[in-house]
Every structure is written in C-alpha cells, then in structure tokens.
C-alpha positions in Angstrom: 209.4 -12.2 58.4 211.4 -8.9 58.8 210.9 -6.7 55.8 212.0 -3.3 54.6 210.1 -1.4 51.9 212.1 1.6 50.4 209.6 4.2 49.1 206.3 5.1 50.7 204.5 6.1 47.5 201.5 4.3 46.2 203.1 0.9 45.7 205.4 0.9 48.7 202.8 2.0 51.2 200.2 -0.4 50.0 202.7 -3.3 49.9 204.1 -2.4 53.4 200.7 -2.2 55.0 199.4 -5.4 53.4 202.6 -7.4 54.3 202.3 -6.1 57.9 198.6 -7.1 58.0 199.6 -10.8 57.3 201.9 -10.7 60.4 205.2 -9.6 59.1 207.3 -6.9 60.8 207.6 -4.1 58.1 209.8 -1.0 58.1 208.8 1.5 55.5 211.6 3.9 54.5 211.6 7.2 52.7 214.0 10.1 52.3 211.1 12.6 52.6 211.2 13.5 56.3 207.9 15.3 56.1 206.1 12.3 54.6 207.5 10.0 57.3 206.5 12.5 60.0 202.9 12.5 58.6 202.8 8.7 58.4 203.9 8.4 62.0 201.1 10.8 63.0 198.6 8.7 61.1 198.3 11.1 58.1 198.1 9.1 54.8 199.5 11.0 51.8 197.3 9.2 49.2 193.7 8.3 48.9 193.0 4.6 48.6 189.9 3.0 50.1 190.7 1.1 53.3 194.4 2.0 53.4 194.0 4.6 56.2 192.6 2.0 58.6 195.1 -0.7 57.6 198.1 1.6 58.2 196.7 2.9 61.5 195.9 -0.6 62.8 199.3 -2.2 62.0 201.2 0.9 63.2 199.3 0.7 66.5 200.1 -3.0 66.8 203.8 -2.4 66.1 204.1 -4.4 62.9 204.4 -1.4 60.7 206.9 1.4 61.3 208.1 4.4 59.3 211.6 5.9 59.2 214.1 7.9 57.2 216.9 5.7 58.5 217.6 3.4 55.6 220.7 1.8 57.2 218.7 0.8 60.3 215.8 -0.5 58.2 218.0 -2.6 55.9 220.1 -4.1 58.7 217.0 -5.2 60.6 215.4 -7.0 57.6 215.9 -10.0 55.4 213.8 -8.9 52.5 214.3 -5.4 51.1 211.7 -4.2 48.5 212.7 -1.3 46.3 209.4 0.6 45.6 210.5 4.0 44.6 209.1 6.0 41.6 210.2 5.4 38.0 208.7 8.4 36.3 209.0 8.7 32.5 211.8 10.6 30.9 211.0 12.9 28.0 211.7 10.1 25.5 209.3 7.7 27.2 211.9 5.6 29.0 211.7 5.1 32.7 213.8 7.2 35.0 215.7 4.7 37.1 217.9 7.1 39.0 216.0 6.6 42.2 216.2 2.8 41.9 219.9 2.8 41.4 220.5 5.3 44.1 218.6 3.1 46.6 220.7 0.1 45.4 223.8 2.0 46.3 222.4 2.9 49.7 221.4 -0.7 50.4 224.9 -2.0 49.5 226.5 0.5 51.9 224.1 -0.5 54.7 224.2 -4.3 54.3 225.7 -6.2 57.2 224.4 -9.7 56.5 222.7 -11.8 53.8 219.8 -9.9 52.2 217.3 -10.5 49.4 216.8 -7.3 47.4 213.6 -7.2 45.4 212.5 -4.7 42.7 208.8 -4.0 43.3 208.8 -0.8 41.2 207.8 -1.2 37.6 211.2 -1.4 35.8 212.4 -2.2 32.3 214.0 -5.5 31.5 217.5 -5.6 32.8 217.0 -3.3 35.7 217.2 -6.0 38.4 220.4 -7.3 36.9 221.8 -3.8 37.0 220.8 -3.5 40.7 222.7 -6.6 41.4 225.8 -5.3 39.6 225.6 -2.0 41.5 225.4 -3.8 44.9 228.1 -6.3 44.0 230.5 -3.4 43.1 230.1 -1.9 46.6 230.0 -4.8 49.0 231.3 -8.3 49.6 228.3 -9.3 51.6 226.2 -12.2 50.3 222.9 -11.2 48.8 220.4 -12.2 46.1 218.1 -10.2 43.9 214.6 -10.9 42.6 211.8 -9.2 40.6 208.3 -9.1 42.1 206.2 -6.8 39.9 203.0 -5.4 41.4 199.6 -5.6 39.7 197.6 -3.1 41.8 194.6 -1.2 40.5 194.1 2.2 42.2 190.8 2.1 44.0 191.0 -1.7 44.7 194.7 -2.0 45.6 194.2 -3.6 49.0 192.0 -6.4 47.5 194.5 -6.8 44.6 197.4 -7.3 47.0 195.6 -9.4 49.6 193.7 -11.6 47.0 195.9 -11.5 43.9 195.1 -13.2 40.7 198.7 -14.4 40.7 202.0 -13.5 42.2 205.0 -13.3 39.8 208.4 -13.9 41.2 211.5 -13.5 39.0 214.6 -15.2 40.5 217.5 -17.5 39.5 217.8 -19.0 43.0 215.7 -21.8 44.4 216.2 -20.6 48.0 214.9 -17.1 47.1 211.9 -18.6 45.4 211.0 -20.7 48.4 211.3 -17.7 50.8 209.1 -15.6 48.5 206.6 -18.4 48.3 206.4 -18.5 52.1 205.9 -14.7 52.2 203.0 -14.8 49.8 201.4 -18.0 51.0 198.8 -16.2 53.2 197.5 -14.3 50.2 197.0 -17.3 47.8 195.0 -19.7 50.0 192.4 -20.0 47.3 195.0 -21.6 45.1 195.7 -18.6 42.9 199.2 -19.3 41.5 202.6 -18.1 42.5 204.5 -18.1 39.2 208.2 -18.4 39.5 210.3 -17.5 36.4 213.5 -15.9 35.3 214.1 -12.3 36.2 213.9 -10.8 32.7 210.5 -12.5 32.1 209.1 -11.2 35.4 210.1 -7.7 34.5 208.6 -8.1 31.0 205.3 -9.6 32.4 204.3 -6.3 34.1 204.8 -4.3 30.9 203.1 -6.8 28.7 200.1 -7.1 30.9 199.5 -3.4 31.1 200.1 -2.9 27.4 197.6 -5.6 26.6 194.9 -4.1 28.8 195.6 -0.7 27.3 195.3 -2.3 23.9 191.8 -3.5 24.7 190.8 0.0 25.7 192.2 1.7 22.6 190.7 -1.0 20.4 187.2 -0.4 21.8 187.6 3.4 21.4 188.5 2.8 17.7 185.4 0.6 17.3 183.3 3.2 19.1 184.5 5.9 16.7 183.7 3.7 13.7 180.2 2.9 15.2 179.5 6.7 15.1 180.4 6.8 11.5 178.4 3.8 10.3 175.3 4.1 12.6 176.1 1.2 14.9 175.8 1.2 18.7 179.0 0.3 20.5 177.1 -0.8 23.6 175.5 -3.6 21.5 178.8 -4.4 19.9 180.5 -4.6 23.3 177.8 -7.0 24.6 178.1 -9.1 21.5 181.9 -9.6 21.5 182.3 -9.7 25.3 180.1 -12.8 25.5 182.9 -14.7 23.7 184.9 -16.3 26.6 188.1 -15.8 24.6 187.5 -12.0 24.8 185.5 -11.3 28.0 183.9 -8.0 29.1 186.8 -6.5 31.1 188.3 -3.3 29.6 185.8 -3.2 26.8 184.2 0.0 27.8 184.7 2.9 25.4 185.4 6.3 26.7 187.8 9.2 26.7 190.9 7.1 27.1 193.0 5.6 29.8 195.1 7.6 32.3 196.9 7.2 35.6 200.4 6.3 36.7 200.6 2.9 34.9 199.1 2.5 31.5 200.5 5.6 29.8 203.9 5.3 31.4 204.2 1.5 30.9 203.1 1.5 27.2 205.7 4.2 26.4 208.4 2.4 28.4 207.7 -0.8 26.6 207.9 1.0 23.2 211.2 2.5 24.3 212.5 -0.9 25.5 211.8 -2.3 22.1 213.5 0.5 20.3 216.6 0.0 22.5 216.6 -3.7 21.4 216.2 -2.8 17.8 212.6 -3.7 17.4 209.5 -1.7 16.7 206.3 -2.4 18.7 203.8 -1.2 16.1 200.7 -2.2 17.9 201.8 -0.5 21.2 202.7 2.7 19.3 199.2 2.8 17.9 197.6 2.1 21.2 199.3 5.1 22.6 198.4 7.3 19.7 194.7 6.2 19.7 194.5 6.9 23.5 195.5 10.5 23.2 193.6 11.1 20.0 190.4 10.0 21.8 190.6 12.9 24.2 190.9 15.4 21.3 188.0 13.7 19.5 185.8 14.1 22.5 186.7 17.7 22.9 185.9 18.2 19.2 182.3 17.1 19.9 182.0 19.9 22.5 183.7 22.4 20.2 181.4 21.5 17.3 178.2 21.6 19.4 178.9 25.2 20.2 179.8 26.1 16.6 183.4 26.7 17.4 182.5 29.4 19.9 183.4 28.5 23.5 184.6 31.8 24.8 183.1 32.9 28.2 180.7 29.9 28.3 180.2 28.1 31.6 180.7 24.3 31.4 180.7 21.8 34.3 183.1 18.8 34.5 182.1 15.8 36.7 185.1 13.6 37.5 188.7 14.7 37.7 190.6 11.6 38.9 191.7 9.3 36.1 189.3 6.6 37.5 186.9 6.2 40.4 188.2 5.3 43.8 191.3 7.5 43.7 192.4 11.1 43.8 195.2 10.4 41.2 195.1 12.8 38.3 198.4 11.7 36.6 197.7 11.5 32.9 194.0 11.9 33.6 191.8 12.6 30.5 190.2 15.4 32.5 193.4 17.4 32.5 193.6 17.3 28.7 190.0 18.2 28.3 190.0 21.0 30.9 193.1 22.5 29.4 191.5 22.6 26.0 188.4 24.3 27.5 190.5 26.9 29.2 192.5 27.6 26.0 189.2 28.5 24.4 188.1 30.8 27.3 185.6 28.5 29.0 184.7 29.1 32.7 185.1 25.6 34.1 183.1 24.4 37.1 184.7 21.2 38.4 183.6 18.5 40.9 185.2 15.3 42.0 184.5 13.3 45.2 188.2 13.0 46.0 190.4 14.9 43.6 189.4 18.5 44.0 192.5 19.3 46.1 194.8 17.6 43.6 193.2 19.5 40.8 193.9 22.8 42.6 197.6 22.0 42.4 197.2 21.6 38.6 194.8 24.3 37.6 195.1 26.7 40.5 192.4 29.4 40.3 191.8 29.0 36.6 189.0 26.6 37.5 186.1 26.9 40.0 185.8 23.9 42.3 182.6 22.6 43.9 182.2 20.2 46.8 178.6 19.6 45.9 177.9 17.8 42.7 174.8 19.8 41.8 176.2 23.2 42.8 178.7 22.8 40.0 175.8 22.7 37.5 174.3 26.1 38.3 174.1 28.3 35.2 176.2 26.1 33.0 175.6 25.4 29.3 176.8 21.9 29.4 178.0 19.0 31.6 181.0 16.9 30.7 181.1 13.6 32.5 184.7 12.3 32.5 185.1 9.9 35.4 182.5 7.2 36.2 182.2 7.7 40.0 179.2 5.6 41.4 177.5 8.8 42.6 177.3 10.0 39.0 175.5 7.0 37.7 171.9 7.9 38.8 171.7 11.6 39.4 168.5 13.6 39.7 168.1 14.6 36.1 165.1 16.9 36.8 167.2 18.9 39.3 170.1 19.0 36.8 167.8 20.4 34.1 166.5 23.1 36.5 170.0 24.2 37.5 171.6 24.2 34.0 171.1 27.1 31.7 171.1 24.6 28.8 170.6 20.9 29.3 173.5 19.5 27.3 175.4 16.4 28.4 178.6 15.1 27.0 178.9 11.6 28.5 182.5 10.4 28.3 181.7 7.1 29.9 178.3 6.1 28.4 176.7 6.1 31.9 173.4 7.4 30.8 170.5 6.2 28.7 170.5 8.5 25.6 166.8 7.9 24.9 165.7 8.8 28.4 167.7 12.0 28.5 166.5 13.1 25.1 162.9 12.4 26.2 163.5 14.6 29.2 164.7 17.4 26.9 168.5 17.0 27.2 170.9 17.1 24.3 173.0 14.1 24.7 176.4 13.0 23.3 178.0 9.7 24.1 180.9 7.6 22.8 180.1 5.3 19.9 176.3 5.8 20.1 175.0 7.0 16.8 
C-alpha cells in the first residue's frame, strides 16, 4: 500500500519504518526541514533499539522516504496517518493544534479518495473533529479512522511488529477491511484486530495507559505501607502477582512512572472526564500518588543526611524515565536531581543513553560521566533511579572503594539489602522495612 505518515517523532518514525518493513511504500512527512535532512542522511533523531537499522535498510531499498512536501506525500498515498505531537496544556488537556493544522493541510492537498487516520494519542471526539475540518475545506471523498498506538519505548519495534492487538476505530466497513489488510502481516500469530467505533478506539488508549499507571501507583502505595508496618513489598508482590487475575506486570514499586505517555494520558483522561461533567477520582489519585512518590524518595535522602545536603557529592545512576530509551520527559530523575540541586548538592550523573539529553535540561549544574564507576568517585551516596541492565550486578567492592561513604538509595529495588549491608553499605529501598 502507499502510505503517508505526517510527523516523524517517536510514533511516526517507528510506525513509518515498521510499515515499510512489511513491504509498503511509506512517505514520512515533517515540517522540520532540519529533521528531514538528518533522516535523509541516515541520522536518527531518537534512540530506540533497532530503529536505526530498520530506517536505513528501508530507505536504501526505496520503501521509506522523507520529505517536507506534504502535498506530494498526501497525493501519492491512500492512507494518511496523523502522528504529530499532542503535548499537554497547562490544565492537563491535550494540545491538538498540530493535529488540526495537519487536517487542514491534508484537506487542501487531497486530489482523490483518502483515508485519514489519527495515530497520535487524542481525546475522544478528535477524529470526528478532523473529519469536520477536512469536510469544510474539500469536496473530495474521504474517510477517517482512529488507530491508537500501544508502543513502549525501548521495545517499540517489537510492539509494532508483534502487537498484542490492533485497535481500529471506524464507521465504514470498507475502511475496516483496508486496515485489516494493512495489519495482517503483523498478526499472523492470531493476535486480534479489534474493530470498533471511533470514540471507543480513542478511549481505549487512554483507559489502557491509565489502568497500567494505576497498577504502578497502587504498588507504590502498598510499598509505603509496608515500610510503616514492617512488611516486605517484594514478598507481597510475589504473593499477589501469582493470582492470574492480577499478574506480575507493572507491580514493581519504585520512584514512580514517567515518560511521554502515562503522565500525559492520565491527566488528559481526567480533563476529558471533567469536560463531560464527571470526576475520575481514581485517576486523580493515581496522578497524585505518582508525584508524591518522588518526593517521598527524596525525603529518605534528606533524612539520612539529617537535613544537611549542602556541598555533598551524590551520584545518580539512570536519567531516562526507563531503560532502553534516552527519553527524559517527566522522568523521576529530573524531579529528584532538581531537589538535590535546590539543596546545594554536587550531582554526578550517569546514564547509558540519556547524558546528552540531560545536558539540555540541567546544563552545567550537573557533572556527567560516561563511565558508570567514574561517577562514584568521592561521593557520599548513590541514587539508583533507572533500572538499566548494566546496573543490576555491579562490582560492589569497587563501588565501596570509590565512594567516600557506601550509601545506596535503590529506587528500583534492584539489589539485595542483606548482601549490601553485610558488605558494609547503608541501604535504602522501596517498601523494604
């Protein structure tokens, strides 16, 4: 099929590359000429394992092209995916200005029948609004559909190529069949393609992310209670996760969720409910608990040093909001480091992929280290924020030699408390009394 993807951010670039990999001719469009120039030269603007090779291979074979020419891309395609950003407004609602601007541009460019698909995460009613905008500007025949993405940063290619399910929101049987044909190569193991109305498809994305965020915040609440009553949250996690109705996924306590999806989508769903005259009390609490968890973790550090952090050296391992990405949007590390800086701490930071991104946030207020152990030299504590695989089994003897004081604040419960204490470390975890 001939496909246009408008927007070469995380969603658009992954979708475009994966659709090209299955044999489609894909044109990725972006108004940022610099980004398009970089992509045409093989420079990928985001870090996602495997994406670099996928883009280069499909570009070389002519199935994937990049351009700023929206008119040309739209006119050469049957399917047009809108995959531009929908950042949060100050009130938590999604900023849909880019989506609607693209809809207008598509309407102006259309010369034949098209299917316009919202791939961006958008509130209920957005796809209908896209249809209204296009209808007001052209007499050409077209249809719209909602096709929300369910990509996890760090495993996005696998998530797209081997999806748990594909959700398609449409009112038209013809559109549903075309979309089923498009996704057929990705569901050969019989994972479902679920066709539903447009509003339900839009709601499905927000409901899924909010439910996953709820599991995280719930476990953080349980972890905090475990600390108060002398229980061990790791034992509790194993005990409840064995129940097949619950499962183990997203039951790991820590310093809270971050990234471009969960914080934004939870807030957007709350705002959608408010606009409809309904209060989502659980979702509101999920959001509150998540950000309170970061402050609670910082408080452990503050209390350990008897409220005196000024001019202390502290290392932070892990800056990205999760392993496998350099994304620091809404990352817990940002909150924690900012709190440390407010109290006069000299922060030594290391992340396998996100150091450069961190420099755009903290500039020279933080010292950055490419070597994981170099960041520990002379520090009075290590704060582990992101559970990168290389942090799981470090050389603790070497760490102890390098650190001025062997103190570990384990924000992901990666380490064995008894082992570290036996080696002479002072250890703080989450929910481990």
